[in-house]
GUGUSE-485961 format. One record per atom (N, C-alpha, C): residue in one letter; x, y, z. Coordinates in pm, whole numbers, plus 50000, padded with zeros to 5 digits. Example, Ala and Ser with C-alpha at 12.3 -4.5 7.8 and 13.67 -1.06 7.14 Angstrom:
# GUGUSE-485961
a513194943150780 a512304955050780 a513204967050780 s512854977550708 s513674989450714 s512905000350787 
//
This chain:
# GUGUSE-485961
m658306740562898 m657516735162789 m658336729362686 k657916717362644 k658656709462555 k658376713062407 i659476716962339 i659346721062194 i659276708562102 i658336708062013 i658346697761908 i659206701461792 t660186694361763 t660966697361649 t660436692161520 p660796699661409 p660376694561276 p660376680661244 s661566673861292 s661706659861265 s660746652761331 a660176657261445 a659256648661518 a657946650261458 l657616661561391 l656426663561320 l656206654761194 y657286651461134 y657076643961005 y656456631261020 p656766622361121 p655826609861133 p654276612961157 l654106622961245 l652746626561274 l652046632561143 s652776639761062 s652116645960958 s651816634660851 l652776624560838 l652606613060745 l651516605260788 s651386602560919 s650226594260979 s648866601260943 i648786613760958 i647506621260928 i647216620960794 l648296621460690 l648026620860556 l647546607960511 i648106597960564 i647736583860533 i646276580560571 l645816585860696 l644536584060748 l643566591260651 v643906604360604 v642966611360522 v642786603660392 l643876599560330 l643876591960197 l643006580060222 w643176572960331 w642436560760356 w640906563160373 a640526574160440 a639196577260461 a638546585660352 w639176591160271 w638676600360166 w637706592760062 p638086581960006 p637076574759927 p635716572259977 a635696567460108 a634466563960173 a633576577160186 f634186588460215 f633476600460212 f633116605760071 w633996606359984 w633806612159861 w632766603059767 y632946590959777 y632106581959687 y630776577559764 a630386585459852 a629106582159926 a627926586759859 q628076593459742 q626976598859678 q625916587259629 d624676590059662 d623666579559623 d622826586059509 a622986579559397 a622166584359282 a620976574659254 g620446567859361 g619406558559344 g618026564659307 g617886577859362 g616746585259318 g615496578859368 d614386579759297 d613046573359331 d612986558359327 y613786552759241 y613796538459225 y614696531159309 g615696538059378 g616476529959461 g617406520359390 k618276513159479 k619166504259421 k618446491359372 c619066485559269 c618406474159215 c619406465459132 w619126452659104 w619726444359000 w618796444258881 l619236440658767 l618396438058655 l618506423558616 s617276415758604 s617216402958565 s616336400458443 g616536390458369 g615866388158254 g614716378558255 n613566382058205 n612406373058188 n612466365058073 n612646351958087 n612946342557984 n611656335957931 k610566339157994 k609176333057942 k608246346057887 m608656351257784 m607836361957727 m607056357257611 d605916363057596 d605026359657480 d605726364257356 d605646355057248 d606076358557115 d607556356957110 w608366353757216 w609746350657205 w610066337257279 e610846328757188 e611336316257233 e612756316857278 y612936313157409 y614426314157454 y615246300257427 r616496303157401 r617516291457388 r618756294757454 p619236287757558 p620446290557619 p621606287657522 v622656295957529 v623946293857453 v625136292257542 p625986283757529 p627156282257604 p628066294857622 v628416299557718 v629266311157736 v630536310157645 s631026297657622 s632256296357542 s631996300357406 d630786303457358 d630556306457221 d630526321757194 v630806329157307 v630656344157284 v631996349957324 a632176362957268 a633436369257281 a633676374057422 e632656376157512 e632866379957635 e633156366857744 r633526356757678 r633766344657769 r635006346057863 i635696355657827 i636926359857922 i636676365958055 l635446370958064 l634916378358187 l634766367458296 v635156371958418 v634846363158535 v633816369958616 a632806362158639 a631546367858707 a631026356858805 d630116361858895 d629546352458990 d628326346458922 r627666353358836 r626456348458763 r626476353458617 i626356343858531 i626416348058378 i625186342158320 f624466349258228 f623426345258162 f623656348058004 n623536337857927 n623776339657790 n622866329957703 g622226337457608 g621326329757516 g620826338357407 e619796333557342 e619126339157238 e617686338057237 f616906347757181 f615476346957161 f615096348557019 r614086340256982 r613626340356843 r612066341656839 n611576349556748 n610046351456750 n609606344856621 a608326345256589 a607666338656486 a608096343456357 r608676355356346 r609326360956214 r610786357556198 s611206347656287 s612636343756276 s613616355156305 e613276365256367 e614166375056424 e614726370156559 v616096372656568 v616816367056669 v617486378256753 i617296378756878 i618046388156965 i618976380057062 r620156383257061 r621156376757139 r621486383857272 v621426377357381 v621606383857509 v622856378657599 f623306386957668 f624456384057770 f624256393057893 s624406386758003 s624316393758126 s625316387558220 a626196395858295 a627116391258385 a626986398458505 k627026392658624 k627086400158761 k628116395758838 r628816405758903 r629796402658998 r629466408159130 y629136399759231 y628706404759354 y629956409959453 d631116403259426 d632216406759506 d633476410859414 e633916422759439 e635006427959351 e636266421259402 k636986415459302 k638466408959331 k639476416559246 p640446421359318 p641506428459239 p642196421559122 h642216408859134 h643046401359041 h642306396058930 d640866398358937 d640016394958809 d639796405758717 i639596403358598 i639436412458483 i638066419258504 g637976432958512 g636786440158533 g635746437058442 l634506437758485 l633336435458383 l633316446058270 f633796458658311 f633686468458220 f634996469958130 v635926462458155 v637166462558077 v637026457657934 h636426446757925 h636166439757797 h634846443257740 t634646454657703 t633386457757633 t633386453657484 p632306452157420 p632276447457276 p633236455457196 d633496467757221 d634336476357147 d635866469757146 r636036462857251 r637416456157268 r637396442157221 c636476433357292 c636536418957273 c636046415957134 w635016422957083 w634506420156952 w635536423056842 t636166434356851 t637126438056750 t638366428856761 e638776424956873 e639856415156889 e639426401156836 a638146399056818 a637676386456766 a637576386656619 g637826398656559 g637736400056417 g636606409056359 w635776414656441 w634696423456393 w635336436856382 r634646445656297 r634906460056277 r633706467556329 i634126481056360 i633146489956406 i632796498256294 e631426498556259 e630906506656150 e630456519956212 p630926531356156 p630476544456215 p628946546656203 v628296550556303 v626826551856308 v626496562856386 a625526572456346 a625056582856418 a624316577956544 g624576585056656 g623906580856774 g624676570056841 e625536572456934 e626356562957007 e625746557057125 t624636564357176 t624096559057300 t622526559457282 v621806551457359 v620466550057362 v619866548757508 a618836556357537 a618236555657669 a617096544957680 i617206537257777 i616126525257794 i615496527757927 s614096527257938 s613506527458059 s613066513558117 v613486511458228 v613076497658286 v612446500158418 e611116498958417 e610166502258538 e610796514058610 g610896525358550 g611356537158602 g612716540558617 l613526530958589 l614966533058592 l615486536058453 e616256546358443 e616736552658319 e618186546158295 l618436537558195 l619616531458165 l620146536058029 v621336543258031 v621856547057908 v622866536257865 m622686530957741 m623466521457690 m624126526257561 e625376520657541 e626206522157419 e625536514957316 r625646522157194 r624986516957059 r625996515756952 r626176504456896 r627126502256795 r626606493456686 v627346494356566 v627096484956458 v628356478656433 f628356464656446 f629656457756412 f629436449256286 t630516448256211 t630426440856084 t631636431356085 a631176418856020 a632126407856000 a631746402355861 g632516404855757 g632166401255625 g630776408255573 a629906400555542 a628566406955501 a627656407855613 r627956402455732 r627026404355846 r627146416555914 r626106422255963 r626116434356038 r625216432456158 e625646436356271 e625026433056397 e624796446056482 l623586449856505 l623326461356599 l623486457156745 v624266463656817 v624606460456948 v624356471857053 y623676468157166 y623476477257286 y624266470957396 f624966479157463 f625546473957598 f625666484657708 g625606480857825 g625566490757939 g625926482958067 g625816490458183 g626096484058310 g625446492358424 m625666485458537 m625176490258683 m626356487958762 v626656497558862 v627566495658964 v626946500259100 g627016490659198 g626456494259343 g624936495659319 g624266487859230 g622806487659220 g622256500059150 e623126508059080 e622666520259015 e623226521558875 p622666529358783 p623096530358653 p624466538058656 l625476534058569 l626746540958565 l626696555058550 p627546563358616 p627676578058589 p628556581758473 f629056571258406 f629946574158295 f629636564158191 r630026568358060 r629856560757944 r630786548157949 l630336538357876 l631286526557851 l631796527957710 d632396538557676 d632936541357547 d634456542457545 h635046538557658 h636446538457682 h637306531457569 n636716519957514 n637426512457420 n636996515957274 l636206525957255 l635526528957123 l636666533357025 s637356543857047 s638476549156955 s639526538256937 v639906531357042 v640916521157026 v640396509756933 g639036506056960 g638456495256875 g638366498956721 e638066511756699 e637966516156566 e639316515756497 r640286519856569 r641696520656504 r642156506156490 y641946498856594 y642526483156591 y641816475856482 g640556478856461 g639836472156350 g640466474556211 e640856487056203 e641476491956065 e642926487256056 d643816488056159 d645116485556165 d645596477156286 r645876464056256 r646136454256358 r647696452956376 s648456461956318 s649876461256335 s650396465656463 r649496474156537 r649796479056664 r648906471556764 t649356468056882 t648506459956969 t647476469257035 g646296463857082 g645346470357155 g645906477157277 a646756470457343 a647266475357472 a648026487957457 f648806489757348 f649526501957311 f648556512357288 l647476509857207 l646606521157169 l645806525657290 r645516516957380 r644716520957505 r645596529657597 a646946526357610 a647846533457687 a647866547957655 i647716551457516 i647926564257466 i646556572157443 d645466565257472 d644126570257434 d643536576957552 g643276589657540 g642626598057651 g641236592957691 k640426588357594 k639086584657627 k639106571757712 y640126564057708 y640146552057784 y640196554857929 w640896566057967 w640996569958107 w639886580458162 r639096584458073 r638226595758105 r637176590958209 r636816578358215 r635806572858296 r636206573658436 v637506573658471 v637886575258606 v637626590858657 w637836599858566 w637526613158599 w636076615358617 d635356608958527 d633876610058529 d633266604458661 a633866592858710 a633376587458834 a633806596658945 f634936603358935 f635286611859054 f634466623859061 i634166630658951 i633436642758958 i631976641058989 t631426628958966 t630106625459004 t629886619759131 r631146616959204 r631206610259329 r630486597459327 r630666589559219 r629976576759212 r631296565959198 p631316555559270 p632586545359262 p632616537559136 m633876534259104 m633986524958989 m633996510659030 y634236508959166 y634356495259220 y633096493059302 g632836479259321 g631636474359381 g630926464559302 p629766459159362 p628976449759284 p628606455459151 k628836447559042 k628596451658915 k627736443558835 q627206449258724 q626436441558625 q626686447058491 f626866438458389 f627106441558253 f625996434258161 i625396442658074 i624336437257989 i624616440457848 r624466430757753 r624716433157618 r623646425157544 v622856432457444 v621996425557359 v622246429857223 s621946421457132 s622216424856977 s621286417256895 t621206422856762 t620396415356664 t621016418356530 t620816408856442 t621406409956307 t620506419856223 i621206429756153 i620436439256072 i619766432355954 g620596424055874 g620026417255765 g619456427055659 g618136424255619 g617476431755516 g616736442855580 d616656443555725 d615956454655790 d616796468655794 t616076478655820 t616806490755840 t617346490755984 i618356499955997 i618786501156145 i617686505656242 g616826515356191 g615766519356267 g614816507256315 d614626499256220 d613776487056248 d614376478856361 c615756477456361 c616366469756458 c616476476656593 d616646490356582 d616586497656715 d615256495156786 k614206496756713 k612856493956771 k612766480556826 r613226470956759 r613236457556800 r613926455856938 l615086461056952 l615956459457070 l615246468257188 e614806480057152 e614336488757261 e613016482957314 d612096476857230 d610966471057277 d611186458257363 f612196450257314 f612556438057387 f613156441057515 l614116450257526 l614656453957659 l613696457657763 e612716465657715 e611676470857819 e610776459157859 k610716448157789 k609846437357834 k610756426757900 w611886425557855 w612936413557906 w613406417358045 l613886430258063 l614576433958190 l613536437458305 e613886431458427 e612996433258536 e613976437558658 r613396447058738 r614076452258850 r614076441258964 c615116439059035 c615176429159153 c615806436459267 d615396433059389 d615816439159518 d617386438459519 y618076448759541 y619546448459540 y620096441159661 e619686444859776 e620176437859900 e619756422859914 e618596419959872 e618046406559874 e618826397559790 e619186403159668 e619986392859587 e621336391659631 l621986402259689 l623326401559755 l623326390759867 d622336392159960 d622256382860078 d622006368360024 e621236366259916 e620936353659872 e622206347459807 w623086355459746 w624406350159688 w625406347359812 q625326356559917 q626256352860022 q625896340560095 s624636338060115 s624156326160177 s624516313060097 s624326313959964 s624676302259878 s626136299559873 r626936310459886 r628396309659883 r628896302860013 h628396307360123 h628686300460257 h628336287360264 a626996283360206 a626606270160207 a627456260360125 g628096266060015 g628926257359929 g630306255759987 e630676265460082 e631966262860151 e632066252760259 g630796248060290 g630666237960395 g630056244960519 g629306235760596 g628756240360713 g627346243360696 g626896247060565 g625546249960543 g625166265060579 a624026268060533 a623606281260578 a622996281960730 v623256293360786 v622876294860919 v621386300360937 
//
């Protein structure tokens, strides 16, 4: 009987370990949180009663640095001259060299553009979109005398995020007050910045995959914050519509292959 020496077991053990590490994410992050509503994308209805839509170039917004397969940016105005600014970015294919859709949240890109975060009670708000419960971050940003109420949130893999998008909040608050230290340094030492990795792990929901980022805002002006909250909540429930997850992915794949030459099959 041939005896297997310890030295011969090392390559076998290493191979098994590599195989387990390679297969583990596919097993662990297989949790489906779709529930009754299933996977979906959210699209905006630009033809709503009482609201007039105007597109705005992406170059005019702080999120212009984001790389996405589909970007929607514009503003809506009603008869009372109230304005709601909207931004939506979808990435159907994750690319490791691109900036993540959730990396540059308003807590980061708005403060880097000169805005400050005003402390406000209630950092999140729950929005219902045709049965889908979407928890969005809630902020008040200030620039001089202007105050803007901002909601933002996201989807990954056709489902609401299992973690909050507050990873830039504490860094944005400190950077807005003291710009002598770079935002990169503050993020490296901030525990909240890395917390979403743990949240994704314990909920068995992936951080990578097809994503969507949504941001809406309105100027507070002479209104109360409560008035502006109601304005944004009512607007979101009318503006956002659920779309079939797989159908939109297939449509994007077909259009991409057609653009590469050879046409769709």
